[in-house]
Structure formats: C-alpha cells, structure tokens
PABAMAR-34234 format. One record per atom (N, C-alpha, C): residue number from 0; chain; residue in one letter; atom name; x, y, z. Coordinates in steps of 0.1 Angstrom, whole numbers, plus 5000, padded with zeros to 4 digits. Atoms other than C-alpha are relative to their C-alpha. Layout:
# PABAMAR-34234
+-----+-------+-----+------+------+------+------+
:   n : chain : res : atom :    x :    y :    z :
+-----+-------+-----+------+------+------+------+
: NUM :     A :   a :   CA :    X :    Y :    Z :
...
+-----+-------+-----+------+------+------+------+
This chain:
# PABAMAR-34234
+-----+-------+-----+------+------+------+------+
:   n : chain : res : atom :    x :    y :    z :
+-----+-------+-----+------+------+------+------+
:   0 :     A :   m :    N : 5001 : 4986 : 5005 :
:   0 :     A :   m :   CA : 4948 : 4915 : 5109 :
:   0 :     A :   m :    C : 5014 : 5006 : 5000 :
:   1 :     A :   s :    N : 4988 : 4993 : 5001 :
:   1 :     A :   s :   CA : 4977 : 4934 : 5096 :
:   1 :     A :   s :    C : 4998 : 5015 : 5001 :
:   2 :     A :   t :    N : 5001 : 4986 : 4999 :
:   2 :     A :   t :   CA : 4982 : 4970 : 5105 :
:   2 :     A :   t :    C : 5012 : 5006 : 4993 :
:   3 :     A :   v :    N : 4990 : 4993 : 5008 :
:   3 :     A :   v :   CA : 5001 : 4993 : 5082 :
:   3 :     A :   v :    C : 5002 : 5013 : 5006 :
:   4 :     A :   r :    N : 4996 : 4987 : 4995 :
:   4 :     A :   r :   CA : 5018 : 5022 : 5099 :
:   4 :     A :   r :    C : 5010 : 5006 : 4990 :
:   5 :     A :   a :    N : 4991 : 4996 : 5011 :
:   5 :     A :   a :   CA : 5033 : 5042 : 5071 :
:   5 :     A :   a :    C : 5003 : 5015 : 5002 :
:   6 :     A :   l :    N : 4995 : 4986 : 5001 :
:   6 :     A :   l :   CA : 5054 : 5074 : 5071 :
:   6 :     A :   l :    C : 5011 : 4999 : 4989 :
:   7 :     A :   c :    N : 4991 : 5001 : 5011 :
:   7 :     A :   c :   CA : 5071 : 5076 : 5037 :
:   7 :     A :   c :    C : 5008 : 5013 : 4999 :
:   8 :     A :   i :    N : 4991 : 4988 : 5001 :
:   8 :     A :   i :   CA : 5100 : 5100 : 5038 :
:   8 :     A :   i :    C : 5008 : 4998 : 4988 :
:   9 :     A :   v :    N : 4992 : 5000 : 5012 :
:   9 :     A :   v :   CA : 5120 : 5109 : 5007 :
:   9 :     A :   v :    C : 5010 : 4989 : 5001 :
:  10 :     A :   g :    N : 4990 : 5010 : 5001 :
:  10 :     A :   g :   CA : 5140 : 5079 : 4997 :
:  10 :     A :   g :    C : 4997 : 4988 : 5009 :
:  11 :     A :   a :    N : 5002 : 5011 : 4991 :
:  11 :     A :   a :   CA : 5124 : 5056 : 5023 :
:  11 :     A :   a :    C : 4993 : 4988 : 4992 :
:  12 :     A :   f :    N : 5005 : 5012 : 5006 :
:  12 :     A :   f :   CA : 5115 : 5021 : 5013 :
:  12 :     A :   f :    C : 4991 : 4993 : 5010 :
:  13 :     A :   l :    N : 5009 : 5006 : 4990 :
:  13 :     A :   l :   CA : 5084 : 5007 : 5030 :
:  13 :     A :   l :    C : 5000 : 4985 : 5001 :
:  14 :     A :   a :    N : 5000 : 5014 : 5000 :
:  14 :     A :   a :   CA : 5080 : 4971 : 5020 :
:  14 :     A :   a :    C : 5000 : 4995 : 4986 :
:  15 :     A :   s :    N : 4999 : 5005 : 5014 :
:  15 :     A :   s :   CA : 5086 : 4949 : 4990 :
:  15 :     A :   s :    C : 5000 : 4985 : 5000 :
:  16 :     A :   q :    N : 5000 : 5015 : 5003 :
:  16 :     A :   q :   CA : 5080 : 4914 : 4977 :
:  16 :     A :   q :    C : 4996 : 4999 : 4985 :
:  17 :     A :   a :    N : 5003 : 5002 : 5014 :
:  17 :     A :   a :   CA : 5078 : 4900 : 4942 :
:  17 :     A :   a :    C : 4985 : 4997 : 4998 :
:  18 :     A :   v :    N : 5014 : 5002 : 5004 :
:  18 :     A :   v :   CA : 5043 : 4901 : 4927 :
:  18 :     A :   v :    C : 4999 : 4997 : 4985 :
:  19 :     A :   a :    N : 5000 : 5004 : 5014 :
:  19 :     A :   a :   CA : 5037 : 4883 : 4894 :
:  19 :     A :   a :    C : 4990 : 5008 : 4992 :
:  20 :     A :   s :    N : 5010 : 4993 : 5008 :
:  20 :     A :   s :   CA : 5005 : 4900 : 4883 :
:  20 :     A :   s :    C : 4990 : 5006 : 5010 :
:  21 :     A :   g :    N : 5010 : 4994 : 4991 :
:  21 :     A :   g :   CA : 4976 : 4921 : 4897 :
:  21 :     A :   g :    C : 4999 : 5015 : 4997 :
:  22 :     A :   m :    N : 5003 : 4986 : 5001 :
:  22 :     A :   m :   CA : 4967 : 4957 : 4903 :
:  22 :     A :   m :    C : 5012 : 5008 : 5005 :
:  23 :     A :   t :    N : 4990 : 4991 : 4996 :
:  23 :     A :   t :   CA : 4994 : 4984 : 4904 :
:  23 :     A :   t :    C : 4994 : 5014 : 5001 :
:  24 :     A :   t :    N : 5005 : 4987 : 4999 :
:  24 :     A :   t :   CA : 4985 : 5018 : 4917 :
:  24 :     A :   t :    C : 5011 : 5009 : 5005 :
:  25 :     A :   t :    N : 4990 : 4990 : 4995 :
:  25 :     A :   t :   CA : 5006 : 5050 : 4923 :
:  25 :     A :   t :    C : 4992 : 5010 : 5007 :
:  26 :     A :   v :    N : 5007 : 4990 : 4991 :
:  26 :     A :   v :   CA : 4996 : 5073 : 4951 :
:  26 :     A :   v :    C : 5009 : 5011 : 5004 :
:  27 :     A :   s :    N : 4992 : 4988 : 4996 :
:  27 :     A :   s :   CA : 5008 : 5108 : 4961 :
:  27 :     A :   s :    C : 4994 : 5008 : 5011 :
:  28 :     A :   t :    N : 5006 : 4994 : 4988 :
:  28 :     A :   t :   CA : 4985 : 5117 : 4989 :
:  28 :     A :   t :    C : 4995 : 4990 : 5010 :
:  29 :     A :   v :    N : 5005 : 5009 : 4990 :
:  29 :     A :   v :   CA : 4972 : 5102 : 5021 :
:  29 :     A :   v :    C : 4987 : 4994 : 4996 :
:  30 :     A :   t :    N : 5013 : 5005 : 5004 :
:  30 :     A :   t :   CA : 4937 : 5100 : 5007 :
:  30 :     A :   t :    C : 5001 : 4989 : 4989 :
:  31 :     A :   e :    N : 4998 : 5010 : 5010 :
:  31 :     A :   e :   CA : 4949 : 5081 : 4976 :
:  31 :     A :   e :    C : 5005 : 4987 : 5006 :
:  32 :     A :   l :    N : 4995 : 5012 : 4994 :
:  32 :     A :   l :   CA : 4968 : 5057 : 4998 :
:  32 :     A :   l :    C : 4989 : 4993 : 5008 :
:  33 :     A :   i :    N : 5012 : 5006 : 4993 :
:  33 :     A :   i :   CA : 4937 : 5051 : 5020 :
:  33 :     A :   i :    C : 4991 : 4993 : 4990 :
:  34 :     A :   n :    N : 5009 : 5005 : 5011 :
:  34 :     A :   n :   CA : 4916 : 5045 : 4988 :
:  34 :     A :   n :    C : 5006 : 4987 : 4994 :
:  35 :     A :   a :    N : 4993 : 5012 : 5006 :
:  35 :     A :   a :   CA : 4942 : 5021 : 4973 :
:  35 :     A :   a :    C : 5000 : 4988 : 5010 :
:  36 :     A :   l :    N : 5000 : 5011 : 4991 :
:  36 :     A :   l :   CA : 4944 : 5001 : 5005 :
:  36 :     A :   l :    C : 4986 : 4994 : 5001 :
:  37 :     A :   a :    N : 5013 : 5004 : 4999 :
:  37 :     A :   a :   CA : 4906 : 4999 : 5006 :
:  37 :     A :   a :    C : 4997 : 4991 : 4988 :
:  38 :     A :   l :    N : 5002 : 5008 : 5012 :
:  38 :     A :   l :   CA : 4905 : 4986 : 4970 :
:  38 :     A :   l :    C : 5007 : 4987 : 5001 :
:  39 :     A :   a :    N : 4992 : 5012 : 5000 :
:  39 :     A :   a :   CA : 4933 : 4961 : 4976 :
:  39 :     A :   a :    C : 4994 : 4990 : 5010 :
:  40 :     A :   q :    N : 5007 : 5009 : 4991 :
:  40 :     A :   q :   CA : 4913 : 4946 : 5005 :
:  40 :     A :   q :    C : 4990 : 4991 : 4994 :
:  41 :     A :   t :    N : 5011 : 5008 : 5006 :
:  41 :     A :   t :   CA : 4886 : 4933 : 4982 :
:  41 :     A :   t :    C : 5001 : 4996 : 4986 :
:  42 :     A :   n :    N : 5000 : 5002 : 5015 :
:  42 :     A :   n :   CA : 4898 : 4931 : 4946 :
:  42 :     A :   n :    C : 5005 : 4986 : 4996 :
:  43 :     A :   r :    N : 4996 : 5014 : 5003 :
:  43 :     A :   r :   CA : 4911 : 4895 : 4949 :
:  43 :     A :   r :    C : 5011 : 4999 : 4990 :
:  44 :     A :   e :    N : 4988 : 4999 : 5009 :
:  44 :     A :   e :   CA : 4943 : 4904 : 4931 :
:  44 :     A :   e :    C : 5012 : 5003 : 5009 :
:  45 :     A :   d :    N : 4987 : 4996 : 4994 :
:  45 :     A :   d :   CA : 4980 : 4907 : 4941 :
:  45 :     A :   d :    C : 5000 : 5015 : 4997 :
:  46 :     A :   d :    N : 5000 : 4985 : 5002 :
:  46 :     A :   d :   CA : 4984 : 4945 : 4946 :
:  46 :     A :   d :    C : 5014 : 5006 : 5003 :
:  47 :     A :   v :    N : 4988 : 4992 : 4997 :
:  47 :     A :   v :   CA : 5014 : 4969 : 4944 :
:  47 :     A :   v :    C : 4995 : 5014 : 5001 :
:  48 :     A :   i :    N : 5003 : 4985 : 4999 :
:  48 :     A :   i :   CA : 5010 : 5004 : 4957 :
:  48 :     A :   i :    C : 5013 : 5007 : 5000 :
:  49 :     A :   n :    N : 4988 : 4992 : 5001 :
:  49 :     A :   n :   CA : 5037 : 5027 : 4946 :
:  49 :     A :   n :    C : 4997 : 5014 : 5007 :
:  50 :     A :   v :    N : 5002 : 4988 : 4992 :
:  50 :     A :   v :   CA : 5040 : 5056 : 4971 :
:  50 :     A :   v :    C : 5011 : 5010 : 4995 :
:  51 :     A :   v :    N : 4991 : 4990 : 5005 :
:  51 :     A :   v :   CA : 5055 : 5087 : 4955 :
:  51 :     A :   v :    C : 5009 : 5006 : 5011 :
:  52 :     A :   e :    N : 4991 : 4995 : 4989 :
:  52 :     A :   e :   CA : 5085 : 5100 : 4974 :
:  52 :     A :   e :    C : 4995 : 5013 : 5005 :
:  53 :     A :   g :    N : 5005 : 4988 : 4993 :
:  53 :     A :   g :   CA : 5076 : 5126 : 4999 :
:  53 :     A :   g :    C : 4998 : 4997 : 5015 :
:  54 :     A :   t :    N : 5003 : 5002 : 4986 :
:  54 :     A :   t :   CA : 5065 : 5130 : 5035 :
:  54 :     A :   t :    C : 4985 : 5000 : 5001 :
:  55 :     A :   y :    N : 5014 : 5002 : 4999 :
:  55 :     A :   y :   CA : 5030 : 5118 : 5044 :
:  55 :     A :   y :    C : 4996 : 5001 : 5015 :
:  56 :     A :   y :    N : 5004 : 4998 : 4987 :
:  56 :     A :   y :   CA : 5014 : 5130 : 5076 :
:  56 :     A :   y :    C : 4986 : 4993 : 5002 :
:  57 :     A :   l :    N : 5012 : 5008 : 4998 :
:  57 :     A :   l :   CA : 4988 : 5105 : 5089 :
:  57 :     A :   l :    C : 4993 : 5005 : 5013 :
:  58 :     A :   e :    N : 5007 : 4996 : 4988 :
:  58 :     A :   e :   CA : 4961 : 5116 : 5113 :
:  58 :     A :   e :    C : 4995 : 4988 : 5008 :
:  59 :     A :   s :    N : 5004 : 5012 : 4992 :
:  59 :     A :   s :   CA : 4953 : 5080 : 5123 :
:  59 :     A :   s :    C : 5008 : 4988 : 4994 :
:  60 :     A :   t :    N : 4993 : 5012 : 5004 :
:  60 :     A :   t :   CA : 4967 : 5045 : 5119 :
:  60 :     A :   t :    C : 4993 : 4994 : 4987 :
:  61 :     A :   l :    N : 5006 : 5007 : 5011 :
:  61 :     A :   l :   CA : 4962 : 5029 : 5085 :
:  61 :     A :   l :    C : 4999 : 4985 : 5003 :
:  62 :     A :   t :    N : 5001 : 5015 : 4998 :
:  62 :     A :   t :   CA : 4948 : 4994 : 5086 :
:  62 :     A :   t :    C : 4997 : 4993 : 4987 :
:  63 :     A :   y :    N : 5003 : 5008 : 5011 :
:  63 :     A :   y :   CA : 4946 : 4967 : 5061 :
:  63 :     A :   y :    C : 4996 : 4986 : 5005 :
:  64 :     A :   q :    N : 5005 : 5013 : 4995 :
:  64 :     A :   q :   CA : 4924 : 4937 : 5069 :
:  64 :     A :   q :    C : 4991 : 4994 : 4989 :
:  65 :     A :   t :    N : 5007 : 5006 : 5011 :
:  65 :     A :   t :   CA : 4912 : 4913 : 5043 :
:  65 :     A :   t :    C : 4990 : 4990 : 5005 :
:  66 :     A :   s :    N : 5009 : 5011 : 4996 :
:  66 :     A :   s :   CA : 4884 : 4888 : 5043 :
:  66 :     A :   s :    C : 5008 : 4987 : 4999 :
:  67 :     A :   t :    N : 4993 : 5013 : 5001 :
:  67 :     A :   t :   CA : 4893 : 4851 : 5046 :
:  67 :     A :   t :    C : 5002 : 4996 : 4985 :
:  68 :     A :   n :    N : 4999 : 5004 : 5014 :
:  68 :     A :   n :   CA : 4888 : 4848 : 5008 :
:  68 :     A :   n :    C : 5011 : 5008 : 4993 :
:  69 :     A :   e :    N : 4990 : 4992 : 5006 :
:  69 :     A :   e :   CA : 4914 : 4874 : 5000 :
:  69 :     A :   e :    C : 5014 : 4996 : 5005 :
:  70 :     A :   n :    N : 4987 : 5005 : 4996 :
:  70 :     A :   n :   CA : 4947 : 4855 : 5001 :
:  70 :     A :   n :    C : 5010 : 5004 : 4989 :
:  71 :     A :   k :    N : 4991 : 4994 : 5010 :
:  71 :     A :   k :   CA : 4968 : 4878 : 4979 :
:  71 :     A :   k :    C : 5010 : 5009 : 5006 :
:  72 :     A :   a :    N : 4989 : 4992 : 4995 :
:  72 :     A :   a :   CA : 5000 : 4897 : 4982 :
:  72 :     A :   a :    C : 4997 : 5015 : 4999 :
:  73 :     A :   l :    N : 5000 : 4986 : 5000 :
:  73 :     A :   l :   CA : 5002 : 4934 : 4991 :
:  73 :     A :   l :    C : 5014 : 5005 : 5001 :
:  74 :     A :   t :    N : 4986 : 4994 : 5000 :
:  74 :     A :   t :   CA : 5034 : 4954 : 4983 :
:  74 :     A :   t :    C : 4998 : 5015 : 5001 :
:  75 :     A :   l :    N : 4999 : 4985 : 5000 :
:  75 :     A :   l :   CA : 5039 : 4990 : 4994 :
:  75 :     A :   l :    C : 5015 : 5003 : 4997 :
:  76 :     A :   q :    N : 4986 : 4996 : 5003 :
:  76 :     A :   q :   CA : 5070 : 5006 : 4979 :
:  76 :     A :   q :    C : 5001 : 5014 : 4996 :
:  77 :     A :   c :    N : 4997 : 4987 : 5004 :
:  77 :     A :   c :   CA : 5086 : 5039 : 4972 :
:  77 :     A :   c :    C : 5010 : 4998 : 4988 :
:  78 :     A :   p :    N : 4991 : 5001 : 5011 :
:  78 :     A :   p :   CA : 5101 : 5035 : 4937 :
:  78 :     A :   p :    C : 5010 : 5011 : 4999 :
:  79 :     A :   g :    N : 4990 : 4990 : 5001 :
:  79 :     A :   g :   CA : 5133 : 5053 : 4932 :
:  79 :     A :   g :    C : 5006 : 5004 : 5013 :
:  80 :     A :   g :    N : 4996 : 4996 : 4987 :
:  80 :     A :   g :   CA : 5138 : 5055 : 4969 :
:  80 :     A :   g :    C : 5011 : 4991 : 5006 :
+-----+-------+-----+------+------+------+------+
C-alpha cells in the first residue's frame, strides 16, 4: 500500500516519472485530487495527475491503494513549479 501525503505549495514538485500513455487529469481542489486518485486506482491505465499550483489543506491523509491487477504508473506533478 502506498500512502500519498500531499501538500502542494506554489512551485512545489510532488513526484514525477515518465509515463508513455494513459489518463491525464488536472486538479485544482482537494476534492478533485481525491476523485482523481480514486479513478486512478481502478482504470488500469498509467495516470498523470497535474496539481495546479497553490496550497492545499488536507483534513486527512490521502491514500492510494490499487488491486493486484492494477500494475500501472501514477505520477503527481505541479506543472510549471
């Protein structure tokens, strides 16, 4: 199980790795981030989540746990940061 603890501050870079293809989502709120992580857990694609620059206040720890059949990459990044 991977746990994602994210606080994206202006210009901060969360994580990055090369992803050839898959779903790319841009989020600008905590709710959008939670929804994007939930979709990434089950869509069987490599996923890139672009987090718009800003400060995000989390009320709880974000978790990302995939099934054993989901062996795809997840990239969280703050483009331009």
